[in-house]
C-alpha positions in Angstrom: 134.8 111.4 160.2 132.3 113.1 157.8 129.0 114.3 159.3 126.6 115.0 156.4 123.6 117.4 156.6 121.3 114.4 156.7 123.2 112.8 159.6 123.0 116.2 161.5 119.2 116.1 161.0 119.0 112.8 162.8 121.6 113.8 165.4 119.3 116.7 166.4 116.5 114.2 166.7 118.6 112.1 169.2 119.3 115.3 171.2 115.7 116.3 171.7 116.1 115.0 175.3 117.8 118.4 176.0 114.6 120.3 175.5 113.3 122.1 178.6 116.7 121.4 180.2 118.6 124.3 181.9 122.1 125.4 181.2 124.2 124.6 184.3 127.7 125.3 183.1 129.6 126.2 179.9 133.3 125.4 179.7 136.1 125.2 177.1 137.8 121.9 176.7 140.3 122.7 174.0 140.8 125.6 171.6 137.7 124.8 169.5 135.9 122.3 171.8 133.3 123.3 174.3 131.2 121.5 176.9 127.7 122.5 177.9 126.3 120.9 181.1 122.6 120.9 180.7 120.3 119.8 183.6 117.3 117.8 182.3 114.7 115.7 184.0 116.8 112.6 183.2 119.8 114.2 184.9 122.8 116.3 183.8 123.9 115.9 180.2 127.3 116.8 179.0 127.1 118.2 175.5 130.3 118.5 173.6 130.5 120.9 170.7 133.4 120.7 168.2 134.0 122.0 164.7 132.3 119.0 163.1 129.2 118.4 165.2 127.8 118.1 168.7 126.8 115.1 170.9 126.1 114.0 174.4 129.2 112.6 176.1 129.7 110.0 178.8 133.4 111.0 179.2 134.7 113.0 182.1 136.9 115.7 180.4 138.9 118.4 182.1 138.1 122.1 181.3 140.8 124.2 179.8 142.9 126.1 182.4 142.9 129.3 180.3 139.6 129.5 178.5 138.7 132.2 176.0 136.4 135.0 177.1 133.7 133.6 174.8 133.2 130.6 177.0 132.8 132.8 180.1 130.6 135.2 178.3 128.2 132.4 177.2 128.1 131.0 180.7 127.3 134.4 182.1 124.4 135.0 179.7 123.0 131.5 179.4 123.4 130.2 182.9 120.1 128.7 184.2 118.4 129.5 180.8 115.9 126.9 179.5 116.4 125.2 176.1 113.2 125.8 174.3 114.1 124.2 170.9 116.9 122.6 169.0 116.5 122.6 165.2 118.4 122.4 162.0 118.4 125.3 159.6 116.8 124.0 156.4 119.2 121.3 155.2 122.4 123.1 156.1 125.0 121.9 158.6 123.7 124.5 161.0 121.9 123.9 164.3 120.0 126.5 166.3 119.4 126.2 170.1 116.6 128.6 171.2 116.2 130.2 174.6 113.7 132.8 175.8 115.8 135.8 174.9 118.5 134.3 172.7 119.4 132.0 169.7 122.7 130.1 169.9 123.7 129.2 166.4 126.2 126.3 165.6 127.8 126.4 162.2 129.3 123.0 161.5 131.3 123.4 158.2 134.8 124.3 157.0 135.1 127.5 159.0 132.9 126.4 161.9 131.6 129.0 164.4 129.3 129.5 167.4 127.2 132.7 167.4 124.9 134.2 170.1 122.1 136.5 168.9 119.1 138.1 170.4 115.6 137.3 169.1 116.0 139.9 166.4 119.1 138.0 165.1 121.4 140.8 166.1 124.8 139.3 167.0 125.7 139.7 170.7 128.9 137.7 170.5 130.7 135.1 168.3 133.5 132.7 168.9 135.1 133.8 165.7 134.9 137.2 163.9 134.4 136.4 160.2 133.7 138.4 157.1 132.7 137.5 153.5 131.4 139.6 150.7 127.8 138.8 151.5 127.8 138.5 155.3 129.7 139.5 158.5 130.0 137.8 161.8 130.7 140.2 164.6 129.0 142.0 167.4 126.2 144.4 166.4 125.7 142.9 162.9 122.5 141.2 161.9 123.1 137.5 161.5 122.6 136.1 158.0 122.6 132.4 157.2 125.2 131.4 154.6 124.0 131.2 151.0 123.2 127.6 150.2 124.8 125.9 147.1 121.4 125.2 145.8 117.7 124.9 146.6 116.9 123.1 149.9 116.0 119.4 149.3 113.2 119.9 151.8 111.6 122.7 149.8 112.5 122.0 146.1 109.5 121.6 143.8 109.3 119.2 140.8 109.3 122.3 138.5 112.5 123.6 140.0 114.2 120.3 139.7 113.2 120.0 136.1 114.8 123.4 135.4 118.0 122.5 137.2 118.5 119.3 135.2 117.3 120.8 131.8 119.9 123.6 132.1 122.8 121.4 133.2 125.6 120.2 131.1 126.9 117.8 133.7 125.9 114.3 134.6 123.1 113.4 137.0 125.2 113.1 140.2 127.0 116.4 139.8 123.9 118.2 138.9 122.0 116.9 141.9 124.9 117.9 144.3 125.4 121.4 142.8 121.7 122.2 142.2 120.3 120.9 145.4 121.8 121.3 148.9 122.4 117.6 149.3 125.5 115.6 150.5 127.3 113.6 147.7 126.6 110.3 149.4 122.9 111.2 149.8 122.8 112.2 146.1 124.3 108.9 145.1 121.7 107.0 147.2 118.8 109.1 145.8 119.8 108.3 142.2 120.2 104.6 143.1 116.7 104.5 144.7 115.3 106.3 141.7 116.9 103.8 139.3 119.0 106.5 137.5 122.6 105.9 136.5 124.7 108.6 138.2 126.8 109.2 135.1 123.8 109.7 132.9 123.5 113.2 131.3 121.2 115.4 133.4 119.5 117.0 130.5 118.5 113.6 129.1 116.4 112.6 132.1 112.8 112.3 131.2 109.8 113.6 133.3 109.1 110.1 134.8 112.7 109.8 136.0 112.8 113.3 137.5 109.4 112.8 139.2 110.8 109.7 140.9 114.0 111.4 141.8 112.2 114.4 143.3 110.0 112.1 145.4 113.1 110.2 146.7 115.0 113.4 147.6 112.0 115.0 149.4 111.3 111.9 151.4 114.9 111.5 152.4 115.2 115.0 153.8 111.6 115.7 154.9 110.9 112.5 156.8 113.7 112.3 159.3 112.0 110.2 162.0 113.5 108.6 165.1 111.9 105.3 164.1 114.1 105.3 160.9 117.3 105.9 163.0 119.6 102.8 162.7 123.1 104.4 162.5 125.9 102.7 160.5 129.5 103.5 159.7 130.6 103.1 156.1 134.3 103.9 155.6 134.8 107.4 157.0 131.0 108.2 156.8 128.6 108.2 159.7 125.0 107.7 158.3 121.6 107.6 160.1 120.7 104.3 158.4 122.0 101.8 155.9 122.3 103.1 152.3 121.4 100.6 149.5 123.9 102.2 147.1 126.9 101.3 149.3 128.4 97.9 148.6 131.2 98.2 151.2 130.6 96.8 154.7 128.4 98.9 156.8 128.9 98.6 160.5 126.0 99.0 162.8 126.3 101.3 165.9 123.9 101.7 168.8 123.3 105.4 168.4 124.8 108.5 166.7 125.7 109.9 170.1 127.5 106.8 171.3 129.6 106.6 168.2 130.5 110.3 168.1 131.3 110.2 171.8 133.7 107.3 171.3 135.2 108.8 168.1 135.8 112.3 169.3 135.9 112.1 173.1 138.3 109.1 173.4 141.3 111.1 172.2 140.3 114.1 174.4 140.0 111.9 177.4 143.4 110.5 176.9 144.9 114.0 177.0 142.5 115.6 179.4 141.5 113.1 182.1 140.6 115.1 185.2 143.1 114.3 188.0 141.7 112.6 191.1 144.0 113.4 194.0 142.4 111.7 197.0 144.7 110.9 199.8 144.1 107.2 199.6 145.2 107.0 196.0 148.4 108.9 196.8 149.2 106.3 199.4 148.5 103.4 197.0 150.9 104.8 194.5 153.6 105.1 197.1 153.0 101.6 198.2 153.8 100.3 194.7 157.5 100.6 195.7 157.1 98.6 198.8 159.4 95.7 199.7 156.6 93.2 199.1 156.2 94.2 195.5 160.0 93.9 195.0 159.9 90.3 196.3 156.8 89.5 194.1 158.7 90.8 191.1 161.6 88.4 191.7 159.2 85.5 191.9 157.4 86.5 188.7 160.8 86.7 186.9 161.5 83.1 187.7 158.2 82.0 186.2 158.7 84.0 183.0 161.3 81.6 181.6 158.8 78.7 181.6 155.9 80.9 180.4 158.0 82.3 177.5 158.6 78.7 176.2 154.8 78.0 176.2 154.0 81.3 174.5 156.6 80.7 171.8 155.0 77.3 171.0 151.5 78.7 170.9 152.6 81.5 168.5 154.3 79.1 166.2 151.2 76.8 166.2 148.9 79.8 165.3 151.3 81.7 163.0 149.1 81.8 159.9 146.0 83.0 161.8 148.1 85.6 163.6 149.5 86.8 160.3 146.0 87.1 158.8 144.9 89.0 161.9 147.8 91.5 161.7 147.2 92.1 157.9 143.4 92.8 158.6 144.2 95.2 161.4 146.9 97.1 159.4 144.4 97.4 156.5 141.8 98.8 158.8 144.3 101.3 160.3 145.3 102.4 156.9 141.7 103.4 156.3 141.6 105.4 159.6 139.6 102.9 161.6 139.2 103.5 165.4 139.7 101.0 168.2 135.9 100.5 168.5 135.5 100.0 164.7 138.3 97.4 164.7 136.8 95.6 167.7 133.4 95.6 166.1 134.7 94.2 162.8 136.6 91.4 164.6 133.6 90.5 166.7 131.5 90.3 163.5 134.1 88.2 161.7 134.4 85.9 164.7 130.7 85.3 164.8 130.9 84.3 161.1 133.5 81.6 162.0 136.7 83.4 161.0 139.5 81.6 162.9 141.9 84.5 162.9 139.2 86.9 164.3 138.4 84.4 167.1 141.9 84.9 168.4 141.4 88.6 168.7 140.8 89.9 172.3 141.6 93.6 172.5 143.6 96.4 170.9 145.1 99.6 172.4 146.3 102.0 169.6 147.8 104.4 172.1 150.1 101.7 173.5 150.4 100.0 170.1 149.3 96.7 171.8 147.3 93.8 170.4 145.9 91.2 172.7 145.1 87.7 171.4 143.9 84.5 173.2 145.8 81.4 172.1 
């Protein structure tokens, strides 16, 4: 799942409910996955941070038994500290959580990282020690933001955009992506809204076209408002609202948090469900092998012969619809669709009257099971 810099801007809008909340606990879930428990006026929020993004989770996930020292260090320094602000750095995939004495910086790109600094931006600790020719991430260094690929779309002037396009030997789409810090899908949408063919030579765009494009880009990145937030999934992209340039099916989702939680936490939950070991539950498990259940099992077996005949007839009578359903699901899985995405697509198709989709009831990818109602 790709999280663009534009999507991150809207995700931070959704997470403003964390403001004025207090850090209650910081734990490590997996090697590069952390959980922050933040107490807010609406209750405790479980914030999951992974290499791609962060989100508020409804899942109950077990903490790692042998966490790194970084998780313990963060907990010690940030415990009971109030979240003063949560912002995106320019148009980068970088978020900054501010406390009274600290900044906690989340870098959500290829070599993701989490860095704690003081208010003078001196690095106190980092999850990963990293070094490039122009910046170093380690204790004692002054934190520097990565050099952006181009000018920020929030700050770019019309004059700067004219220069970028006039000096380019590429087409419009490549010039916009390389010259402005903008996601490729957002660049494609910007050109579409500006009425410019993406393969058109950049240097051939006239002033009227560039003026329109500049206006569209500035609006897209400078006017991130919660009222505009109507998240959709298009292929492997999560976007804050529907893009007019995308012809493929765009699936609506209730919120960015809800989708990210299902997409990322579901697999974590399957591996890391916290064990509940109450005495009553132990007794129930033992009772599964009781004599009564053995007798019930024998009775069920006698019924299965008749039921199997009925099922066979139903399958034969709905064979073409079932085959269509299997083909659609296999195609969705080949594109990397999740259970929730498949269920949503089927629900949508059923509402439109698709007979095969109406048979669909549920799917469990972990068990490799498909449930249909005949």
